[in-house]
Biopython code that builds the backbone (N, CA, C, O; Angstrom):
import numpy as np
from Bio.PDB.StructureBuilder import StructureBuilder

atoms = [
    (1, "VAL", "N", (93.590, 50.184, 23.699)),
    (1, "VAL", "CA", (93.411, 51.245, 22.645)),
    (1, "VAL", "C", (94.810, 51.996, 22.464)),
    (1, "VAL", "O", (95.500, 52.380, 23.409)),
    (2, "GLY", "N", (95.176, 52.173, 20.916)),
    (2, "GLY", "CA", (96.194, 52.958, 20.654)),
    (2, "GLY", "C", (95.632, 54.682, 20.700)),
    (2, "GLY", "O", (94.502, 55.071, 20.993)),
    (3, "LEU", "N", (96.834, 55.516, 20.305)),
    (3, "LEU", "CA", (96.474, 56.740, 20.221)),
    (3, "LEU", "C", (95.407, 57.480, 19.403)),
    (3, "LEU", "O", (94.795, 58.523, 19.635)),
    (4, "ASP", "N", (95.371, 56.576, 18.321)),
    (4, "ASP", "CA", (94.241, 56.950, 17.190)),
    (4, "ASP", "C", (93.137, 56.028, 17.383)),
    (4, "ASP", "O", (92.678, 55.556, 16.343)),
    (5, "ASP", "N", (92.457, 55.561, 18.779)),
    (5, "ASP", "CA", (91.575, 54.735, 18.970)),
    (5, "ASP", "C", (91.531, 53.285, 18.251)),
    (5, "ASP", "O", (90.498, 52.619, 18.180)),
    (6, "ASP", "N", (92.941, 52.827, 17.659)),
    (6, "ASP", "CA", (92.630, 51.570, 17.090)),
    (6, "ASP", "C", (93.115, 50.533, 17.851)),
    (6, "ASP", "O", (94.092, 50.802, 18.550)),
    (7, "LEU", "N", (92.696, 49.464, 17.890)),
    (7, "LEU", "CA", (92.766, 48.156, 18.734)),
    (7, "LEU", "C", (94.252, 47.830, 18.328)),
    (7, "LEU", "O", (94.778, 47.725, 17.220)),
    (8, "VAL", "N", (94.839, 47.686, 19.841)),
    (8, "VAL", "CA", (96.411, 47.172, 19.938)),
    (8, "VAL", "C", (96.502, 45.715, 20.596)),
    (8, "VAL", "O", (95.884, 45.529, 21.644)),
    (9, "CYS", "N", (97.192, 44.748, 20.071)),
    (9, "CYS", "CA", (97.364, 43.782, 20.729)),
    (9, "CYS", "C", (95.844, 43.268, 20.794)),
    (9, "CYS", "O", (95.432, 43.146, 21.947)),
    (10, "PRO", "N", (94.944, 42.947, 19.790)),
    (10, "PRO", "CA", (93.539, 42.183, 20.081)),
    (10, "PRO", "C", (93.627, 40.883, 20.284)),
    (10, "PRO", "O", (94.608, 40.357, 19.760)),
    (11, "SER", "N", (92.800, 40.088, 20.971)),
    (11, "SER", "CA", (92.826, 38.811, 20.983)),
    (11, "SER", "C", (91.429, 38.319, 20.848)),
    (11, "SER", "O", (90.444, 39.019, 20.612)),
    (12, "VAL", "N", (91.464, 36.850, 21.052)),
    (12, "VAL", "CA", (90.238, 35.980, 20.577)),
    (12, "VAL", "C", (89.860, 35.485, 21.777)),
    (12, "VAL", "O", (90.647, 34.993, 22.587)),
    (13, "THR", "N", (88.306, 35.627, 21.980)),
    (13, "THR", "CA", (87.637, 34.981, 23.156)),
    (13, "THR", "C", (86.695, 33.865, 22.886)),
    (13, "THR", "O", (85.535, 34.202, 22.648)),
    (14, "PRO", "N", (86.969, 32.637, 22.880)),
    (14, "PRO", "CA", (85.488, 31.742, 22.411)),
    (14, "PRO", "C", (84.403, 31.885, 23.303)),
    (14, "PRO", "O", (84.573, 32.149, 24.494)),
    (15, "MET", "N", (83.340, 31.730, 22.804)),
    (15, "MET", "CA", (82.143, 31.892, 23.403)),
    (15, "MET", "C", (81.215, 30.875, 23.605)),
    (15, "MET", "O", (80.967, 30.181, 22.619)),
    (16, "ARG", "N", (80.515, 30.563, 24.882)),
    (16, "ARG", "CA", (79.857, 29.196, 24.638)),
    (16, "ARG", "C", (78.448, 29.331, 24.737)),
    (16, "ARG", "O", (77.949, 30.337, 25.242)),
    (17, "PHE", "N", (77.797, 28.428, 24.311)),
    (17, "PHE", "CA", (76.334, 28.479, 24.198)),
    (17, "PHE", "C", (75.670, 28.028, 25.818)),
    (17, "PHE", "O", (75.834, 27.004, 26.482)),
    (18, "VAL", "N", (74.876, 29.272, 26.086)),
    (18, "VAL", "CA", (74.249, 29.281, 27.276)),
    (18, "VAL", "C", (72.812, 29.043, 27.544)),
    (18, "VAL", "O", (72.315, 28.708, 28.619)),
    (19, "GLY", "N", (72.017, 29.336, 26.043)),
    (19, "GLY", "CA", (70.451, 28.906, 26.346)),
    (19, "GLY", "C", (69.906, 29.547, 24.716)),
    (19, "GLY", "O", (70.482, 30.294, 23.926)),
    (20, "ASN", "N", (68.494, 28.848, 24.659)),
    (20, "ASN", "CA", (67.878, 29.141, 23.428)),
    (20, "ASN", "C", (66.576, 29.693, 24.030)),
    (20, "ASN", "O", (65.677, 29.165, 23.376)),
    (21, "GLY", "N", (66.107, 30.402, 24.846)),
    (21, "GLY", "CA", (64.918, 31.042, 25.670)),
    (21, "GLY", "C", (64.226, 31.845, 24.590)),
    (21, "GLY", "O", (63.149, 31.636, 24.032)),
    (22, "ASP", "N", (65.271, 32.991, 24.405)),
    (22, "ASP", "CA", (64.485, 34.125, 23.317)),
    (22, "ASP", "C", (65.244, 33.876, 21.921)),
    (22, "ASP", "O", (64.895, 34.656, 21.036)),
    (23, "GLY", "N", (66.144, 33.004, 21.594)),
    (23, "GLY", "CA", (66.837, 33.157, 20.296)),
    (23, "GLY", "C", (68.117, 32.327, 21.036)),
    (23, "GLY", "O", (68.118, 32.030, 22.231)),
    (24, "HIS", "N", (69.106, 32.041, 20.171)),
    (24, "HIS", "CA", (70.327, 31.831, 20.658)),
    (24, "HIS", "C", (71.322, 32.662, 21.437)),
    (24, "HIS", "O", (71.629, 33.739, 20.927)),
    (25, "ARG", "N", (71.899, 32.317, 22.647)),
    (25, "ARG", "CA", (72.438, 33.142, 23.444)),
    (25, "ARG", "C", (73.794, 32.579, 23.698)),
    (25, "ARG", "O", (73.840, 31.489, 24.268)),
    (26, "PHE", "N", (74.901, 33.164, 23.358)),
    (26, "PHE", "CA", (76.093, 32.755, 23.534)),
    (26, "PHE", "C", (77.070, 33.822, 24.781)),
    (26, "PHE", "O", (77.063, 35.052, 24.736)),
    (27, "GLN", "N", (77.584, 33.278, 25.468)),
    (27, "GLN", "CA", (78.321, 33.926, 26.613)),
    (27, "GLN", "C", (79.996, 34.049, 26.663)),
    (27, "GLN", "O", (80.652, 33.274, 25.967)),
    (28, "ALA", "N", (80.479, 34.764, 27.267)),
    (28, "ALA", "CA", (82.075, 34.731, 27.496)),
    (28, "ALA", "C", (82.229, 35.545, 28.224)),
    (28, "ALA", "O", (81.427, 36.456, 28.431)),
    (29, "GLU", "N", (83.620, 35.341, 28.934)),
    (29, "GLU", "CA", (84.356, 36.122, 30.255)),
    (29, "GLU", "C", (85.474, 36.687, 29.613)),
    (29, "GLU", "O", (86.174, 35.999, 28.871)),
    (30, "VAL", "N", (85.737, 38.031, 29.857)),
    (30, "VAL", "CA", (86.872, 38.565, 29.405)),
    (30, "VAL", "C", (87.526, 39.307, 30.390)),
    (30, "VAL", "O", (87.150, 40.427, 30.734)),
    (31, "LEU", "N", (88.576, 38.674, 30.897)),
    (31, "LEU", "CA", (89.321, 39.337, 32.243)),
    (31, "LEU", "C", (90.390, 40.578, 31.667)),
    (31, "LEU", "O", (91.277, 40.558, 30.815)),
    (32, "LEU", "N", (89.928, 41.507, 32.437)),
    (32, "LEU", "CA", (91.048, 42.833, 32.100)),
    (32, "LEU", "C", (92.290, 42.782, 33.034)),
    (32, "LEU", "O", (92.315, 42.470, 34.225)),
    (33, "GLY", "N", (93.168, 43.104, 32.342)),
    (33, "GLY", "CA", (94.533, 42.480, 32.902)),
    (33, "GLY", "C", (95.240, 44.216, 33.236)),
    (33, "GLY", "O", (96.390, 44.234, 33.674)),
    (34, "ARG", "N", (94.767, 45.113, 33.090)),
    (34, "ARG", "CA", (94.890, 46.428, 33.359)),
    (34, "ARG", "C", (93.931, 47.418, 33.136)),
    (34, "ARG", "O", (92.935, 47.288, 32.425)),
    (35, "ALA", "N", (94.353, 48.694, 33.940)),
    (35, "ALA", "CA", (93.460, 49.768, 33.905)),
    (35, "ALA", "C", (93.593, 50.617, 32.779)),
    (35, "ALA", "O", (94.610, 50.482, 32.098)),
    (36, "GLY", "N", (92.545, 51.676, 32.381)),
    (36, "GLY", "CA", (92.807, 52.590, 31.343)),
    (36, "GLY", "C", (91.980, 52.299, 30.241)),
    (36, "GLY", "O", (91.226, 51.325, 30.247)),
    (37, "SER", "N", (92.064, 53.007, 29.384)),
    (37, "SER", "CA", (91.213, 52.840, 27.957)),
    (37, "SER", "C", (91.088, 51.538, 27.171)),
    (37, "SER", "O", (92.067, 51.142, 26.537)),
    (38, "LEU", "N", (90.034, 50.898, 27.169)),
    (38, "LEU", "CA", (89.898, 49.690, 26.688)),
    (38, "LEU", "C", (89.047, 49.877, 25.220)),
    (38, "LEU", "O", (88.181, 50.739, 25.074)),
    (39, "GLY", "N", (89.422, 48.987, 24.248)),
    (39, "GLY", "CA", (88.146, 48.822, 23.253)),
    (39, "GLY", "C", (87.674, 47.463, 22.887)),
    (39, "GLY", "O", (88.363, 46.490, 23.196)),
    (40, "TYR", "N", (86.665, 47.337, 22.317)),
    (40, "TYR", "CA", (85.907, 45.959, 22.346)),
    (40, "TYR", "C", (85.206, 46.040, 20.916)),
    (40, "TYR", "O", (84.581, 47.048, 20.588)),
    (41, "THR", "N", (85.354, 44.786, 19.968)),
    (41, "THR", "CA", (84.691, 44.735, 18.966)),
    (41, "THR", "C", (84.373, 43.246, 18.879)),
    (41, "THR", "O", (85.180, 42.361, 19.163)),
    (42, "VAL", "N", (83.002, 43.034, 18.421)),
    (42, "VAL", "CA", (82.307, 41.347, 18.452)),
    (42, "VAL", "C", (82.221, 40.766, 17.198)),
    (42, "VAL", "O", (81.227, 41.002, 16.511)),
    (43, "ARG", "N", (83.062, 40.076, 16.808)),
    (43, "ARG", "CA", (82.720, 39.275, 15.615)),
    (43, "ARG", "C", (82.264, 37.826, 15.871)),
    (43, "ARG", "O", (83.122, 37.090, 16.358)),
    (44, "ALA", "N", (81.157, 37.347, 15.643)),
    (44, "ALA", "CA", (80.962, 35.912, 15.577)),
    (44, "ALA", "C", (81.005, 35.336, 14.229)),
    (44, "ALA", "O", (80.516, 35.829, 13.212)),
    (45, "VAL", "N", (81.804, 33.965, 14.369)),
    (45, "VAL", "CA", (82.313, 32.978, 13.195)),
    (45, "VAL", "C", (81.931, 31.875, 13.589)),
    (45, "VAL", "O", (81.995, 31.441, 14.740)),
    (46, "PRO", "N", (81.365, 31.180, 12.319)),
    (46, "PRO", "CA", (81.117, 29.703, 12.646)),
    (46, "PRO", "C", (82.372, 28.943, 13.288)),
    (46, "PRO", "O", (83.521, 29.283, 13.008)),
    (47, "ASN", "N", (82.110, 27.993, 14.082)),
    (47, "ASN", "CA", (83.180, 27.255, 14.491)),
    (47, "ASN", "C", (82.622, 25.683, 14.301)),
    (47, "ASN", "O", (81.515, 25.358, 14.729)),
    (48, "HIS", "N", (83.374, 24.893, 13.721)),
    (48, "HIS", "CA", (83.316, 23.622, 13.924)),
    (48, "HIS", "C", (84.485, 22.593, 13.192)),
    (48, "HIS", "O", (85.095, 22.961, 12.188)),
    (49, "PRO", "N", (84.623, 21.767, 13.588)),
    (49, "PRO", "CA", (85.884, 20.803, 13.319)),
    (49, "PRO", "C", (86.051, 20.599, 11.989)),
    (49, "PRO", "O", (87.153, 20.719, 11.454)),
    (50, "GLN", "N", (84.682, 20.187, 11.179)),
    (50, "GLN", "CA", (84.903, 19.793, 9.890)),
    (50, "GLN", "C", (85.031, 20.999, 8.750)),
    (50, "GLN", "O", (85.091, 20.728, 7.551)),
    (51, "LEU", "N", (85.070, 22.471, 9.298)),
    (51, "LEU", "CA", (84.966, 23.289, 8.642)),
    (51, "LEU", "C", (86.793, 23.919, 8.246)),
    (51, "LEU", "O", (87.602, 24.019, 9.169)),
    (52, "ALA", "N", (87.126, 24.226, 6.997)),
    (52, "ALA", "CA", (88.353, 24.361, 6.731)),
    (52, "ALA", "C", (89.123, 25.611, 7.189)),
    (52, "ALA", "O", (90.321, 25.801, 6.980)),
    (53, "SER", "N", (88.157, 26.572, 7.941)),
    (53, "SER", "CA", (88.226, 28.146, 8.719)),
    (53, "SER", "C", (86.761, 28.786, 8.724)),
    (53, "SER", "O", (85.738, 28.495, 8.104)),
    (54, "GLY", "N", (87.011, 29.604, 9.506)),
    (54, "GLY", "CA", (85.740, 30.188, 9.856)),
    (54, "GLY", "C", (85.084, 31.131, 8.953)),
    (54, "GLY", "O", (84.081, 31.760, 9.294)),
    (55, "ALA", "N", (85.729, 31.256, 7.610)),
    (55, "ALA", "CA", (85.384, 31.992, 6.308)),
    (55, "ALA", "C", (84.659, 31.189, 5.663)),
    (55, "ALA", "O", (83.677, 31.591, 5.038)),
    (56, "GLU", "N", (85.041, 29.831, 5.704)),
    (56, "GLU", "CA", (84.389, 28.932, 4.925)),
    (56, "GLU", "C", (83.270, 28.802, 4.291)),
    (56, "GLU", "O", (83.233, 28.373, 3.138)),
    (57, "MET", "N", (82.165, 29.172, 4.996)),
    (57, "MET", "CA", (80.687, 29.410, 4.741)),
    (57, "MET", "C", (80.192, 30.615, 4.154)),
    (57, "MET", "O", (79.081, 30.760, 3.643)),
    (58, "GLY", "N", (81.037, 31.413, 4.256)),
    (58, "GLY", "CA", (80.947, 32.995, 3.339)),
    (58, "GLY", "C", (80.099, 33.602, 4.513)),
    (58, "GLY", "O", (79.399, 34.546, 4.148)),
    (59, "LEU", "N", (80.022, 33.332, 5.598)),
    (59, "LEU", "CA", (78.710, 34.045, 6.485)),
    (59, "LEU", "C", (79.393, 35.133, 7.360)),
    (59, "LEU", "O", (78.679, 35.570, 8.262)),
    (60, "ILE", "N", (80.669, 35.659, 7.256)),
    (60, "ILE", "CA", (81.278, 36.297, 8.051)),
    (60, "ILE", "C", (80.902, 38.046, 7.238)),
    (60, "ILE", "O", (81.255, 38.274, 6.081)),
    (61, "ALA", "N", (80.422, 38.724, 7.794)),
    (61, "ALA", "CA", (80.244, 39.929, 7.419)),
    (61, "ALA", "C", (80.814, 41.050, 8.384)),
    (61, "ALA", "O", (80.910, 40.790, 9.583)),
    (62, "LEU", "N", (81.260, 42.503, 7.808)),
    (62, "LEU", "CA", (81.617, 43.557, 8.649)),
    (62, "LEU", "C", (80.249, 44.417, 8.995)),
    (62, "LEU", "O", (79.320, 44.482, 8.189)),
    (63, "PRO", "N", (80.228, 45.076, 10.296)),
    (63, "PRO", "CA", (79.380, 46.210, 10.287)),
    (63, "PRO", "C", (79.392, 47.036, 9.435)),
    (63, "PRO", "O", (80.514, 47.333, 9.026)),
    (64, "LEU", "N", (78.184, 47.765, 8.796)),
    (64, "LEU", "CA", (77.883, 48.975, 7.900)),
    (64, "LEU", "C", (78.384, 50.192, 8.600)),
    (64, "LEU", "O", (78.258, 51.300, 8.078)),
]
sb = StructureBuilder()
sb.init_structure("model")
sb.init_model(0)
sb.init_chain("A")
sb.init_seg("    ")
for serial, (resi, resn, name, xyz) in enumerate(atoms, 1):
    if name == "N":
        sb.init_residue(resn, " ", resi, " ")
    sb.init_atom(name, np.array(xyz, "f"), 0.0, 1.0, " ", f" {name:<3s}", serial, name[0])
structure = sb.get_structure()
């Protein structure tokens, strides 16, 4: 996190499907490479080899 609480050097981490007991559940592991203030945001996007991009289906939405 930068001085203005902006995300600096964000990265993308793929999630894997781990179950469907109470609903769809995905999981990812994030390794922390340093100590200090860290920021997170999560955005789930469709991922399929036949999609041109994650935005193709128009399902990406930003939090309000």
